[in-house]
C-alpha positions in Angstrom: -15.8 -33.5 1.4 -12.7 -35.1 -0.3 -9.6 -33.2 -1.2 -9.7 -31.5 -4.6 -7.4 -33.1 -7.1 -3.9 -31.6 -7.4 -4.6 -30.2 -10.8 -7.5 -28.2 -9.5 -5.4 -26.6 -6.8 -2.5 -26.0 -9.0 -0.5 -27.7 -6.5 3.0 -28.7 -7.5 5.6 -30.9 -8.9 5.3 -31.3 -12.6 7.5 -30.4 -15.5 7.2 -27.3 -17.5 6.7 -27.5 -21.3 10.4 -27.8 -21.7 11.0 -30.4 -19.0 11.3 -34.1 -19.9 10.2 -35.5 -16.5 8.4 -34.7 -13.3 10.0 -32.5 -10.8 10.7 -33.9 -7.3 11.1 -32.5 -3.9 14.9 -32.8 -4.3 15.1 -31.7 -7.9 15.2 -28.1 -9.3 12.1 -26.1 -9.3 10.1 -25.4 -12.4 8.6 -22.1 -13.6 5.2 -23.4 -12.7 4.1 -25.6 -9.9 0.8 -27.1 -11.1 0.0 -30.7 -12.0 -1.9 -29.3 -15.1 0.1 -28.9 -18.3 2.2 -25.8 -18.1 1.6 -23.2 -20.8 4.3 -22.3 -23.4 6.4 -19.3 -22.6 4.8 -17.3 -25.5 1.3 -17.8 -24.1 2.5 -16.9 -20.6 4.1 -13.7 -22.0 1.0 -12.9 -23.9 -1.2 -13.3 -20.8 1.1 -11.2 -18.7 1.1 -8.5 -21.4 -2.7 -8.5 -21.6 -3.1 -8.3 -17.8 -0.6 -5.4 -17.8 -2.6 -3.6 -20.5 -5.9 -4.2 -18.7 -4.6 -3.1 -15.4 -3.2 0.1 -16.9 -6.5 0.8 -18.6 -8.5 0.3 -15.4 -6.3 2.7 -13.5 -6.3 5.3 -16.2 -10.1 5.4 -16.3 -10.6 5.3 -12.5 -11.2 8.5 -10.5 -9.4 11.1 -12.6 -8.6 14.4 -10.9 -9.8 13.6 -7.4 -8.6 16.1 -4.7 -5.4 15.5 -2.8 -5.8 14.3 0.7 -3.8 14.8 3.9 -1.4 11.8 3.6 -0.6 12.6 0.0 0.0 16.2 0.9 2.4 15.1 3.7 4.4 13.0 1.2 4.6 15.8 -1.4 5.5 18.4 1.2 8.3 16.1 2.5 9.9 15.4 -0.9 10.2 19.2 -1.6 13.1 19.4 0.8 16.8 18.8 0.1 17.9 15.2 0.1 19.9 15.6 3.4 16.9 17.0 5.2 14.7 14.2 3.9 17.2 11.6 5.1 17.3 13.3 8.5 13.5 13.3 8.8 13.3 9.6 7.7 16.0 8.7 10.2 14.8 10.6 13.3 11.0 11.1 12.9 9.3 8.7 10.5 11.0 5.7 8.9 7.9 4.3 7.4 7.6 4.8 3.7 11.2 5.9 3.4 12.0 3.8 0.2 9.0 5.4 -1.6 9.9 8.9 -0.4 13.4 8.7 -1.7 12.2 7.1 -5.0 9.7 9.9 -5.5 12.2 12.6 -4.6 14.5 11.2 -7.4 11.7 11.1 -9.9 10.5 14.6 -9.2 14.0 16.0 -9.7 13.5 14.8 -13.3 9.8 15.5 -13.9 10.1 19.1 -12.4 12.6 19.9 -15.1 10.1 18.7 -17.7 7.3 20.8 -16.2 5.2 17.9 -15.0 2.8 18.8 -12.2 4.0 17.3 -8.9 0.9 15.5 -7.9 0.5 14.0 -11.4 4.0 12.7 -11.3 3.7 11.3 -7.9 0.4 9.6 -8.6 1.8 8.4 -11.9 4.6 6.6 -10.0 2.1 4.9 -7.8 0.1 3.9 -10.8 3.1 2.5 -12.5 4.0 0.4 -9.4 0.4 -0.8 -9.2 0.3 -1.9 -12.8 3.7 -3.6 -12.5 2.3 -5.6 -9.5 -0.3 -7.3 -11.8 2.1 -9.3 -14.1 4.5 -9.9 -11.2 1.5 -11.4 -9.2 0.5 -13.5 -12.1 3.9 -15.0 -12.5 4.1 -15.7 -8.7 0.6 -17.3 -8.8 1.8 -19.6 -11.6 4.4 -21.0 -9.3 2.0 -21.3 -6.4 -1.4 -22.2 -7.9 -1.1 -23.3 -11.5 -2.0 -21.7 -14.9 -5.7 -21.2 -14.6 -5.7 -20.0 -11.0 -2.8 -17.6 -11.9 -4.8 -16.1 -14.7 -7.7 -15.5 -12.4 -5.5 -14.1 -9.6 -3.9 -11.6 -12.0 -7.3 -10.6 -13.3 -8.7 -10.1 -9.8 -5.8 -7.9 -8.8 -6.1 -5.8 -12.0 -9.7 -4.9 -11.1 -9.6 -4.9 -7.3 -10.8 -1.6 -6.0 -8.6 -1.7 -2.9 -5.5 -2.0 -5.1 -6.7 0.3 -7.8 -7.5 3.1 -5.3 -4.1 3.1 -3.8 -2.5 2.9 -7.2 -3.9 6.4 -7.7 -2.5 8.0 -4.5 0.9 9.4 -3.9 1.7 7.0 -1.1 3.9 3.9 -0.6 1.3 1.2 -0.6 1.6 -0.1 -4.1 5.4 -0.2 -3.8 5.1 -2.3 -0.7 2.7 -4.7 -2.5 5.0 -5.0 -5.4 8.0 -5.7 -3.2 6.1 -8.3 -1.2 5.2 -10.1 -4.5 8.7 -10.0 -5.7 10.2 -11.2 -2.4 7.8 -14.1 -2.4 9.0 -15.2 -5.9 12.6 -14.8 -4.8 11.9 -16.9 -1.7 10.6 -19.8 -3.9 13.7 -19.6 -6.1 16.0 -19.4 -3.1 14.6 -22.6 -1.5 14.3 -24.5 -4.8 17.7 -23.7 -6.1 19.9 -22.1 -3.4 22.2 -19.5 -4.6 23.9 -16.6 -2.8 22.8 -14.1 -5.5 19.2 -15.0 -5.0 19.7 -14.9 -1.2 21.0 -11.4 -1.5 18.1 -10.4 -3.7 15.5 -11.9 -1.3 17.1 -10.1 1.7 17.2 -6.7 -0.1 13.6 -7.1 -1.4 12.3 -8.0 2.1 14.2 -5.1 3.7 13.0 -2.6 1.1 9.4 -3.9 1.4 9.5 -3.2 5.2 11.0 0.3 4.5 8.1 1.0 2.1 5.6 0.0 4.7 6.2 -1.5 8.1 3.4 -4.0 7.8 5.3 -5.7 5.0 7.5 -7.1 7.8 4.4 -9.2 8.8 4.5 -10.8 5.4 8.2 -11.5 5.8 7.2 -13.3 9.1 4.8 -15.4 7.1 7.4 -16.2 4.5 9.8 -17.3 7.2 7.2 -19.6 8.7 6.3 -21.1 5.3 9.9 -21.7 4.6 10.1 -24.1 7.5 7.8 -26.5 5.6 10.1 -26.7 2.6 11.7 -30.1 2.4 15.1 -28.7 1.6 15.3 -26.3 4.5 16.0 -29.1 7.0 19.3 -29.8 5.3 19.9 -26.3 4.0 23.2 -24.6 4.5 24.4 -21.2 3.5 22.2 -19.4 1.0 18.6 -20.1 2.2 19.4 -19.4 5.8 21.6 -16.4 4.9 18.8 -14.9 2.7 16.2 -15.3 5.5 18.6 -13.9 8.0 19.4 -10.9 5.9 15.8 -10.1 5.2 14.9 -10.5 8.9 17.8 -8.3 10.0 17.0 -5.5 7.6 13.3 -5.5 8.5 14.1 -5.6 12.2 16.4 -2.6 11.8 13.7 -0.6 10.0 11.1 -1.5 12.6 13.4 -0.8 15.5 14.3 2.6 14.1 10.6 3.3 13.6 9.7 2.4 17.1 12.6 4.6 18.4 11.3 7.6 16.5 7.6 6.9 17.1 5.8 10.2 17.3 2.3 8.7 17.9 1.5 8.1 14.3 -1.2 5.5 15.1 -2.7 7.1 18.3 -5.8 7.9 16.3 -6.6 4.2 15.6 -9.6 3.0 17.5 -9.8 0.0 19.8 -10.0 -3.5 18.2 -13.5 -4.4 17.1 -15.5 -6.6 14.7 -16.3 -3.5 12.6 -12.6 -3.2 11.7 -12.5 -6.8 10.6 -15.6 -6.5 8.5 -14.2 -3.3 6.9 -10.9 -5.0 6.2 -12.6 -8.0 4.5 -14.7 -5.6 2.4 -11.7 -3.7 1.4 -9.7 -6.8 0.5 -12.6 -8.1 -1.6 -12.6 -4.8 -3.5 -16.2 -4.4 -2.3 -17.2 -7.7 -4.0 -18.6 -9.6 -1.0 -19.3 -12.6 -3.3 -15.5 -13.1 -3.4 -15.5 -14.2 0.2 -17.0 -17.6 -0.8 -14.1 -18.7 -3.1 -11.7 -17.4 -0.5 -13.2 -19.7 2.0 -13.1 -22.6 -0.5 -9.5 -21.8 -1.3 -8.6 -21.8 2.4 -10.0 -25.3 2.8 -8.4 -26.5 -0.4 -5.0 -25.2 0.6 -5.2 -26.8 4.1 -6.1 -30.2 2.5 -3.3 -29.9 0.0 -0.8 -29.3 2.7 -1.4 -32.8 4.0 0.3 -34.2 0.9 3.7 -32.9 2.2 6.8 -32.2 0.2 7.2 -29.1 -1.9 3.4 -28.8 -2.3 3.1 -28.3 1.4 5.5 -25.4 1.2 3.7 -23.7 -1.7 0.3 -24.0 0.1 1.9 -22.9 3.4 3.3 -19.8 1.6 -0.1 -19.0 0.1 -1.8 -19.2 3.4 0.9 -17.3 5.3 0.7 -14.3 2.9 -2.8 -13.6 4.2 -3.2 -15.2 7.6 0.1 -14.3 9.3 -0.2 -10.5 8.7 -3.9 -10.6 9.8 -3.3 -12.6 12.9 -0.3 -10.7 14.1 -2.0 -7.4 13.5 -5.1 -8.5 15.5 -2.9 -9.8 18.3 -0.8 -6.6 18.6 -4.0 -4.5 18.4 -5.3 -6.0 21.6 -2.4 -4.1 23.3 -1.8 -1.2 20.9 -4.6 -0.7 18.3 -3.2 -0.6 14.7 -5.7 -2.5 12.6 -6.2 -0.1 9.7 -7.5 -1.6 6.5 -5.1 0.2 4.2 -2.1 -0.9 6.3 -3.0 -4.5 5.4 -3.0 -3.9 1.6 0.2 -6.0 1.7 -2.0 -9.0 2.6 -4.1 -8.6 -0.6 -1.9 -11.0 -2.7 -2.6 -13.8 -0.2 -6.3 -13.0 -0.2 -6.6 -13.1 -4.0 -4.5 -16.3 -4.3 -6.9 -18.1 -2.0 -9.9 -16.8 -4.1 -8.2 -18.0 -7.3 -7.6 -21.5 -5.7 -11.2 -21.6 -4.6 -12.5 -20.9 -8.1 -9.9 -23.3 -9.7 -11.3 -26.0 -7.5 -14.5 -25.9 -9.5 -12.5 -27.8 -12.2 -15.0 -27.5 -15.0 -13.6 -25.0 -17.6 -17.0 -23.5 -18.5 -17.9 -23.0 -14.8 -14.5 -21.6 -14.0 -14.6 -19.2 -16.9 -18.1 -18.1 -15.9 -17.3 -17.5 -12.3 -14.1 -15.7 -13.3 -15.9 -13.3 -15.7 -18.6 -12.7 -13.1 -16.1 -11.8 -10.3 -14.0 -9.6 -12.7 -17.2 -7.8 -13.9 -18.3 -7.1 -10.3 -14.8 -5.8 -9.6 -15.0 -3.4 -12.5 -18.4 -2.3 -11.3 -17.0 -1.4 -7.9 -14.1 0.5 -9.5 -16.7 2.5 -11.5 -18.9 3.2 -8.5 -15.9 3.7 -6.2 -17.9 3.2 -3.1 -14.8 3.6 -0.9 -14.9 7.2 -1.9 -12.6 10.0 -0.9 -11.4 10.1 2.7 -14.2 11.8 4.7 -11.8 13.3 7.2 -9.9 15.4 4.7 -12.4 17.3 2.5 -9.7 19.8 1.3 -11.9 21.0 -1.6 -14.6 22.1 0.9 -11.9 23.7 3.1 -10.4 25.7 0.2 -13.8 27.0 -0.9 -14.6 28.1 2.7 -11.2 29.8 3.1 -12.0 32.0 0.1 -15.5 32.7 1.4 -14.1 33.9 4.8 -11.1 35.9 3.4 -11.2 39.7 3.7 -8.8 42.4 2.5 -5.8 42.6 4.9 -6.2 39.0 6.1 -3.3 36.6 6.6 -3.6 32.8 6.3 -1.7 30.7 8.7 -1.6 26.9 8.1 -0.3 24.6 10.8 1.4 22.1 8.6 3.1 22.5 5.2 1.4 19.3 3.9 -2.0 20.9 4.6 -0.8 24.2 3.0 0.4 22.3 -0.1 -2.9 20.5 -0.6 -4.8 23.8 0.1 -2.8 25.8 -2.4 -3.3 23.2 -5.1 -7.0 22.9 -4.4 -7.5 26.7 -4.5 -5.9 26.6 -8.0 -7.9 23.6 -9.1 -11.2 25.2 -8.0 -10.2 28.4 -9.9 -10.8 30.4 -6.7 -7.6 32.4 -6.7 -4.8 32.4 -4.1 -7.0 33.4 -1.2 -5.6 35.6 1.5 -1.9 36.5 2.0 0.1 33.6 3.4 2.1 34.2 6.5 5.2 32.3 5.2 5.9 30.5 1.9 5.5 26.7 1.9 9.0 26.3 0.6 10.5 27.8 3.7 8.4 25.7 6.1 9.7 22.6 7.9 7.4 19.8 8.8 7.1 21.4 12.2 5.3 24.5 13.6 8.4 25.4 15.5 11.0 25.1 12.8 14.2 27.1 13.2 13.8 28.8 9.9 10.6 30.6 10.7 10.1 33.7 12.8 7.6 33.6 15.7 4.0 33.4 14.5 3.0 36.6 16.2 5.6 38.5 14.1 4.4 36.9 10.9 0.8 38.0 11.4 1.5 41.5 12.9 -0.2 44.4 11.1 -2.9 42.2 9.5 -6.6 42.9 10.0 -7.4 39.3 10.8 -6.1 35.7 10.8 -7.5 32.6 9.1 -6.0 29.8 11.1 -6.1 26.3 9.4 -4.9 23.4 11.5 -4.8 19.7 11.9 -7.1 19.0 14.9 -4.8 16.3 16.3 -1.7 18.6 16.6 -1.5 20.0 20.2 1.1 22.6 19.2 -1.4 24.0 16.7 -4.0 24.5 19.5 -1.3 26.2 21.7 -0.5 28.7 19.0 -4.2 29.3 18.4 -4.7 30.1 22.1 -1.8 32.5 22.2 -3.3 34.4 19.2 -6.7 34.4 20.8 -5.2 36.4 23.7 -5.1 39.5 21.4 -7.8 38.4 19.0 -11.4 37.4 19.1 -12.5 34.1 17.5 -15.4 35.0 15.2 -15.5 31.7 13.2 -14.7 28.2 14.3 -15.5 25.3 11.9 -14.3 21.7 11.6 -14.1 19.7 8.4 -13.1 16.2 9.5 -9.5 16.5 10.6 -9.2 20.1 9.5 -10.2 23.0 11.7 -10.7 26.5 10.3 -10.8 29.6 12.6 -11.1 33.3 12.0 -9.4 35.5 14.5 -10.2 39.3 14.5 -8.0 41.9 16.1 -9.6 43.3 19.2 
C-alpha cells in the first residue's frame, strides 16, 4: 500500500488563503497545515460556531436529571468549605483536580447568591468546558490534519459519548481535555514562531492541565517527545526550551505533591488485563466500534507521513503522541501499580479522534468522505441517546435513599461516614420527594472530609438517646468499619445491606 497523498492526510506546509507562497520548514507557521486549500477565515469561524452549537445541543439533550454519584458528591462536599481549608486539603491530601476545584469554588460563590442549585451549577461548568473543547479541538485539528479532517474531528468530539458523559458530571475531566487541546495548540505556535509570551502560555497550560488531572502529564510527555522531531528544535534557543521546561517543572511539582500525599486513591484499581484495554477502546470510540477501523487507517497514514520529514514529521508525531504516549505509559506503570482506568485516559481522546479523522480523510473522494462522516456521527448520536455506559453501578444513591426512608423509624438517627455521601443522599432524598428521612447526627456543613474531624464530638455522644442508628458508609473506608464495630458493642445489627460501594446498616439498642 502506497502512502496516501499529503492532501489526504492534511499534512503540512502550504499557505493559508492570505499567504502568497508555500510555507517552509524554516518559515513561519500558517494557521492550517494541510496541502489542500485552506478555507477563508469566515468559513472557519462559521464551522467553529456550528460545531459549538451542535455540541451544546447534544449535551443539553443528553441524560437530564441523572442522580449524583460518589465522585461528584465528593467534589461538591469539598467546595462547600472555606477557601483556606480547600487549599489545605488540596495541598496535603489530594492535589488531583485542584484547578477545577478552585474554579468551581469561585463559580459557586456567584451562583449561590443567585439561587442556582449547586449540582446544576457544577454540571453546567463541566458542560461549558466540554462545549468549549469542541471548537478548540477543531482549530487544533486544522493545524495538524487539514480542513476536511478537522471538520470531521470536531464533529466526532461533539457527539462522542465518552466526552459527552463527562461533560455532564461535576468533575475535572472536561477541564483537563480542554487544557490538553489548548496546550497542544500553544506548542505548535511556540515551535513555529518562538516567543517568550507563547512559552509562558504553554508552560502554564501544561501545568494547569496536570493540576486538573494527573494523567494530563502523560500528554505533556507526548508533546515533549513530538517536539524533538520539529526541525527548529535542533537549533532552538530560549523560548521553546524554556516553555517545555516550565511545563515540565510545573507538572512534575503537581505529580510529586500528589505522590507525597497519596492516600491510596487508586488502591481499588484491578490488575492490568485485556478487559481493561477493550473497555478503554470502547469508551474512546464512544461505543461506536466501527470507529476503530479509521483509527487504524489513520495510525498507518500518520506513520507513513512521518517519513517525509520536516515540519510534517512533527505534526504527525504530535498527533500520534497525543494518543499513544499516555496509553503506553499507563500500561507500563500499571504492570507495577495498577491505574488503567478508562475515564482517567479521557485526556487521550483528542489523539484518538485525530487519528480517526485522518483515516477517513485518506478516503479522498468527497462523496465517500461525507458519507462515512455522516455515518460515524449518526452512530455517535445513537450511542448518546442510548447511553449504554449508564450510571456508575457502584453508586446507586437513588436506591440507597429510598431504602433509608423505608428502614427509618421514629427516634432513629442517621450517621453517614463521609460528607460527600451525605450530600448526595440529602439531594437524592429531596429529588425523590421522600422527605428528609431520619434525624441526622450532625449537619453536613459542620463535617470535615474525615470521620475524625476535630469539629465533631465523638460519634457515641451524637447518637446517644436515640432508638436506633442507620449507619451509611463507604465500604472501602476502614475507619467507618471501626466505628460500626464500636457501636455494635452496645447495639444489635438488625439490617446489613450493600449497594455497590455503599453499605447500609441498622443498629438497634440492646
